[in-house]
HTML snippet that shows the backbone in 3Dmol.js (N, CA, C, O; Angstrom):
<script src="https://3Dmol.org/build/3Dmol-min.js"></script>
<div id="view" style="width:600px;height:400px;position:relative"></div>
<script>
const pdb = `
ATOM      1  N   UNK A   1      10.650   8.639  21.075  1.00  0.00           N
ATOM      2  CA  UNK A   1       9.292   8.134  21.270  1.00  0.00           C
ATOM      3  C   UNK A   1       8.375   8.637  20.146  1.00  0.00           C
ATOM      4  O   UNK A   1       7.540   7.881  19.649  1.00  0.00           O
ATOM      5  N   UNK A   2       8.523   9.896  19.746  1.00  0.00           N
ATOM      6  CA  UNK A   2       7.674  10.507  18.747  1.00  0.00           C
ATOM      7  C   UNK A   2       7.878   9.824  17.389  1.00  0.00           C
ATOM      8  O   UNK A   2       6.920   9.544  16.668  1.00  0.00           O
ATOM      9  N   UNK A   3       9.143   9.566  17.062  1.00  0.00           N
ATOM     10  CA  UNK A   3       9.463   8.925  15.754  1.00  0.00           C
ATOM     11  C   UNK A   3       8.894   7.515  15.731  1.00  0.00           C
ATOM     12  O   UNK A   3       8.336   7.080  14.724  1.00  0.00           O
ATOM     13  N   UNK A   4       9.038   6.802  16.845  1.00  0.00           N
ATOM     14  CA  UNK A   4       8.530   5.415  16.925  1.00  0.00           C
ATOM     15  C   UNK A   4       7.014   5.404  16.726  1.00  0.00           C
ATOM     16  O   UNK A   4       6.470   4.528  16.052  1.00  0.00           O
ATOM     17  N   UNK A   5       6.344   6.389  17.323  1.00  0.00           N
ATOM     18  CA  UNK A   5       4.871   6.481  17.195  1.00  0.00           C
ATOM     19  C   UNK A   5       4.480   6.773  15.755  1.00  0.00           C
ATOM     20  O   UNK A   5       3.497   6.236  15.245  1.00  0.00           O
ATOM     21  N   UNK A   6       5.259   7.629  15.108  1.00  0.00           N
ATOM     22  CA  UNK A   6       4.990   7.976  13.703  1.00  0.00           C
ATOM     23  C   UNK A   6       5.151   6.787  12.811  1.00  0.00           C
ATOM     24  O   UNK A   6       4.334   6.556  11.919  1.00  0.00           O
ATOM     25  N   UNK A   7       6.204   6.021  13.038  1.00  0.00           N
ATOM     26  CA  UNK A   7       6.474   4.823  12.213  1.00  0.00           C
ATOM     27  C   UNK A   7       5.347   3.805  12.405  1.00  0.00           C
ATOM     28  O   UNK A   7       4.916   3.144  11.460  1.00  0.00           O
ATOM     29  N   UNK A   8       4.888   3.701  13.641  1.00  0.00           N
ATOM     30  CA  UNK A   8       3.820   2.752  13.956  1.00  0.00           C
ATOM     31  C   UNK A   8       2.525   3.126  13.214  1.00  0.00           C
ATOM     32  O   UNK A   8       1.873   2.264  12.625  1.00  0.00           O
ATOM     33  N   UNK A   9       2.165   4.396  13.247  1.00  0.00           N
ATOM     34  CA  UNK A   9       0.945   4.858  12.560  1.00  0.00           C
ATOM     35  C   UNK A   9       1.090   4.707  11.052  1.00  0.00           C
ATOM     36  O   UNK A   9       0.130   4.379  10.355  1.00  0.00           O
ATOM     37  N   UNK A  10       2.318   4.954  10.551  1.00  0.00           N
ATOM     38  CA  UNK A  10       2.551   4.817   9.124  1.00  0.00           C
ATOM     39  C   UNK A  10       2.399   3.374   8.685  1.00  0.00           C
ATOM     40  O   UNK A  10       1.851   3.094   7.618  1.00  0.00           O
ATOM     41  N   UNK A  11       2.889   2.455   9.513  1.00  0.00           N
ATOM     42  CA  UNK A  11       2.761   1.031   9.223  1.00  0.00           C
ATOM     43  C   UNK A  11       1.298   0.600   9.243  1.00  0.00           C
ATOM     44  O   UNK A  11       0.853  -0.162   8.384  1.00  0.00           O
ATOM     45  N   UNK A  12       0.570   1.086  10.215  1.00  0.00           N
ATOM     46  CA  UNK A  12      -0.870   0.766  10.308  1.00  0.00           C
ATOM     47  C   UNK A  12      -1.605   1.290   9.099  1.00  0.00           C
ATOM     48  O   UNK A  12      -2.477   0.606   8.564  1.00  0.00           O
ATOM     49  N   UNK A  13      -1.263   2.526   8.640  1.00  0.00           N
ATOM     50  CA  UNK A  13      -1.918   3.119   7.489  1.00  0.00           C
ATOM     51  C   UNK A  13      -1.623   2.273   6.250  1.00  0.00           C
ATOM     52  O   UNK A  13      -2.522   2.012   5.451  1.00  0.00           O
ATOM     53  N   UNK A  14      -0.373   1.847   6.084  1.00  0.00           N
ATOM     54  CA  UNK A  14       0.009   1.023   4.944  1.00  0.00           C
ATOM     55  C   UNK A  14      -0.723  -0.291   4.958  1.00  0.00           C
ATOM     56  O   UNK A  14      -1.131  -0.787   3.908  1.00  0.00           O
ATOM     57  N   UNK A  15      -0.895  -0.861   6.126  1.00  0.00           N
ATOM     58  CA  UNK A  15      -1.596  -2.157   6.289  1.00  0.00           C
ATOM     59  C   UNK A  15      -3.070  -1.973   5.891  1.00  0.00           C
ATOM     60  O   UNK A  15      -3.622  -2.775   5.138  1.00  0.00           O
ATOM     61  N   UNK A  16      -3.682  -0.933   6.394  1.00  0.00           N
ATOM     62  CA  UNK A  16      -5.107  -0.652   6.098  1.00  0.00           C
ATOM     63  C   UNK A  16      -5.302  -0.366   4.592  1.00  0.00           C
ATOM     64  O   UNK A  16      -6.248  -0.857   3.976  1.00  0.00           O
ATOM     65  N   UNK A  17      -4.407   0.421   4.027  1.00  0.00           N
ATOM     66  CA  UNK A  17      -4.516   0.759   2.620  1.00  0.00           C
ATOM     67  C   UNK A  17      -4.315  -0.461   1.739  1.00  0.00           C
ATOM     68  O   UNK A  17      -4.933  -0.590   0.682  1.00  0.00           O
ATOM     69  N   UNK A  18      -3.425  -1.372   2.198  1.00  0.00           N
ATOM     70  CA  UNK A  18      -3.186  -2.607   1.452  1.00  0.00           C
ATOM     71  C   UNK A  18      -4.411  -3.485   1.456  1.00  0.00           C
ATOM     72  O   UNK A  18      -4.767  -4.054   0.425  1.00  0.00           O
ATOM     73  N   UNK A  19      -5.065  -3.607   2.598  1.00  0.00           N
ATOM     74  CA  UNK A  19      -6.288  -4.407   2.728  1.00  0.00           C
ATOM     75  C   UNK A  19      -7.418  -3.773   1.893  1.00  0.00           C
ATOM     76  O   UNK A  19      -8.179  -4.472   1.225  1.00  0.00           O
ATOM     77  N   UNK A  20      -7.506  -2.469   1.948  1.00  0.00           N
ATOM     78  CA  UNK A  20      -8.542  -1.766   1.159  1.00  0.00           C
ATOM     79  C   UNK A  20      -8.333  -1.975  -0.351  1.00  0.00           C
ATOM     80  O   UNK A  20      -9.293  -2.170  -1.096  1.00  0.00           O
ATOM     81  N   UNK A  21      -7.053  -1.932  -0.794  1.00  0.00           N
ATOM     82  CA  UNK A  21      -6.766  -2.164  -2.210  1.00  0.00           C
ATOM     83  C   UNK A  21      -7.167  -3.571  -2.615  1.00  0.00           C
ATOM     84  O   UNK A  21      -7.707  -3.774  -3.703  1.00  0.00           O
ATOM     85  N   UNK A  22      -6.906  -4.552  -1.746  1.00  0.00           N
ATOM     86  CA  UNK A  22      -7.286  -5.933  -2.043  1.00  0.00           C
ATOM     87  C   UNK A  22      -8.831  -6.043  -2.188  1.00  0.00           C
ATOM     88  O   UNK A  22      -9.353  -6.705  -3.085  1.00  0.00           O
ATOM     89  N   UNK A  23      -9.499  -5.380  -1.286  1.00  0.00           N
ATOM     90  CA  UNK A  23     -10.984  -5.406  -1.333  1.00  0.00           C
ATOM     91  C   UNK A  23     -11.498  -4.780  -2.607  1.00  0.00           C
ATOM     92  O   UNK A  23     -12.422  -5.306  -3.227  1.00  0.00           O
ATOM     93  N   UNK A  24     -10.911  -3.659  -3.011  1.00  0.00           N
ATOM     94  CA  UNK A  24     -11.327  -2.946  -4.220  1.00  0.00           C
ATOM     95  C   UNK A  24     -11.039  -3.810  -5.454  1.00  0.00           C
ATOM     96  O   UNK A  24     -11.845  -3.873  -6.382  1.00  0.00           O
ATOM     97  N   UNK A  25      -9.875  -4.475  -5.449  1.00  0.00           N
ATOM     98  CA  UNK A  25      -9.535  -5.337  -6.571  1.00  0.00           C
ATOM     99  C   UNK A  25     -10.491  -6.515  -6.684  1.00  0.00           C
ATOM    100  O   UNK A  25     -10.890  -6.890  -7.787  1.00  0.00           O
ATOM    101  N   UNK A  26     -10.862  -7.101  -5.544  1.00  0.00           N
ATOM    102  CA  UNK A  26     -11.805  -8.197  -5.532  1.00  0.00           C
ATOM    103  C   UNK A  26     -13.181  -7.734  -6.021  1.00  0.00           C
ATOM    104  O   UNK A  26     -13.865  -8.443  -6.758  1.00  0.00           O
ATOM    105  N   UNK A  27     -13.569  -6.525  -5.593  1.00  0.00           N
ATOM    106  CA  UNK A  27     -14.849  -5.981  -6.012  1.00  0.00           C
ATOM    107  C   UNK A  27     -14.875  -5.742  -7.520  1.00  0.00           C
ATOM    108  O   UNK A  27     -15.876  -6.023  -8.179  1.00  0.00           O
ATOM    109  N   UNK A  28     -13.779  -5.225  -8.064  1.00  0.00           N
ATOM    110  CA  UNK A  28     -13.661  -4.995  -9.510  1.00  0.00           C
ATOM    111  C   UNK A  28     -13.706  -6.336 -10.246  1.00  0.00           C
ATOM    112  O   UNK A  28     -14.369  -6.467 -11.275  1.00  0.00           O
ATOM    113  N   UNK A  29     -12.995  -7.326  -9.708  1.00  0.00           N
ATOM    114  CA  UNK A  29     -13.021  -8.654 -10.336  1.00  0.00           C
ATOM    115  C   UNK A  29     -14.425  -9.237 -10.328  1.00  0.00           C
ATOM    116  O   UNK A  29     -14.861  -9.817 -11.322  1.00  0.00           O
ATOM    117  N   UNK A  30     -15.129  -9.092  -9.224  1.00  0.00           N
ATOM    118  CA  UNK A  30     -16.480  -9.602  -9.087  1.00  0.00           C
ATOM    119  C   UNK A  30     -17.421  -8.907 -10.061  1.00  0.00           C
ATOM    120  O   UNK A  30     -18.240  -9.562 -10.707  1.00  0.00           O
ATOM    121  N   UNK A  31     -17.312  -7.594 -10.173  1.00  0.00           N
ATOM    122  CA  UNK A  31     -18.218  -6.857 -11.073  1.00  0.00           C
ATOM    123  C   UNK A  31     -17.877  -7.125 -12.518  1.00  0.00           C
ATOM    124  O   UNK A  31     -18.778  -7.196 -13.354  1.00  0.00           O
ATOM    125  N   UNK A  32     -16.603  -7.275 -12.842  1.00  0.00           N
ATOM    126  CA  UNK A  32     -16.204  -7.547 -14.208  1.00  0.00           C
ATOM    127  C   UNK A  32     -16.609  -8.954 -14.613  1.00  0.00           C
ATOM    128  O   UNK A  32     -16.823  -9.222 -15.795  1.00  0.00           O
ATOM    129  N   UNK A  33     -16.715  -9.852 -13.647  1.00  0.00           N
ATOM    130  CA  UNK A  33     -17.145 -11.231 -13.932  1.00  0.00           C
ATOM    131  C   UNK A  33     -18.654 -11.289 -14.086  1.00  0.00           C
ATOM    132  O   UNK A  33     -19.158 -12.063 -14.899  1.00  0.00           O
ATOM    133  N   UNK A  34     -19.390 -10.481 -13.318  1.00  0.00           N
ATOM    134  CA  UNK A  34     -20.819 -10.551 -13.361  1.00  0.00           C
ATOM    135  C   UNK A  34     -21.414  -9.659 -14.475  1.00  0.00           C
ATOM    136  O   UNK A  34     -22.511  -9.934 -14.962  1.00  0.00           O
ATOM    137  N   UNK A  35     -20.713  -8.621 -14.869  1.00  0.00           N
ATOM    138  CA  UNK A  35     -21.213  -7.727 -15.894  1.00  0.00           C
ATOM    139  C   UNK A  35     -21.470  -8.431 -17.239  1.00  0.00           C
ATOM    140  O   UNK A  35     -22.542  -8.267 -17.822  1.00  0.00           O
ATOM    141  N   UNK A  36     -20.495  -9.213 -17.736  1.00  0.00           N
ATOM    142  CA  UNK A  36     -20.711  -9.884 -19.023  1.00  0.00           C
ATOM    143  C   UNK A  36     -21.908 -10.824 -18.983  1.00  0.00           C
ATOM    144  O   UNK A  36     -22.669 -10.902 -19.947  1.00  0.00           O
ATOM    145  N   UNK A  37     -22.078 -11.536 -17.874  1.00  0.00           N
ATOM    146  CA  UNK A  37     -23.201 -12.477 -17.757  1.00  0.00           C
ATOM    147  C   UNK A  37     -24.539 -11.742 -17.783  1.00  0.00           C
ATOM    148  O   UNK A  37     -25.516 -12.228 -18.353  1.00  0.00           O
ATOM    149  N   UNK A  38     -24.570 -10.545 -17.150  1.00  0.00           N
ATOM    150  CA  UNK A  38     -25.794  -9.744 -17.181  1.00  0.00           C
ATOM    151  C   UNK A  38     -26.080  -9.266 -18.601  1.00  0.00           C
ATOM    152  O   UNK A  38     -27.227  -9.219 -19.044  1.00  0.00           O
ATOM    153  N   UNK A  39     -25.019  -8.917 -19.291  1.00  0.00           N
ATOM    154  CA  UNK A  39     -25.206  -8.435 -20.666  1.00  0.00           C
ATOM    155  C   UNK A  39     -25.670  -9.567 -21.593  1.00  0.00           C
ATOM    156  O   UNK A  39     -26.483  -9.349 -22.491  1.00  0.00           O
ATOM    157  N   UNK A  40     -25.145 -10.773 -21.364  1.00  0.00           N
ATOM    158  CA  UNK A  40     -25.506 -11.905 -22.193  1.00  0.00           C
ATOM    159  C   UNK A  40     -26.952 -12.351 -21.925  1.00  0.00           C
ATOM    160  O   UNK A  40     -27.680 -12.719 -22.847  1.00  0.00           O
ATOM    161  N   UNK A  41     -27.351 -12.311 -20.652  1.00  0.00           N
ATOM    162  CA  UNK A  41     -28.692 -12.747 -20.321  1.00  0.00           C
ATOM    163  C   UNK A  41     -29.653 -11.550 -20.406  1.00  0.00           C
ATOM    164  O   UNK A  41     -30.850 -11.701 -20.161  1.00  0.00           O
TER     165      UNK A  41
END
`;
const viewer = $3Dmol.createViewer("view");
viewer.addModel(pdb, "pdb");
viewer.setStyle({}, {cartoon: {color: "spectrum"}});
viewer.zoomTo();
viewer.render();
</script>
């Protein structure tokens, strides 16, 4: 039971970290796209 619980929490942590990484990548993409336009204008 303990091992199963550990695997479950590990999977949830991996899922959350994966989603967070996607959000960070999107934020970086958004800022990198908007930064040049701000510099140009």
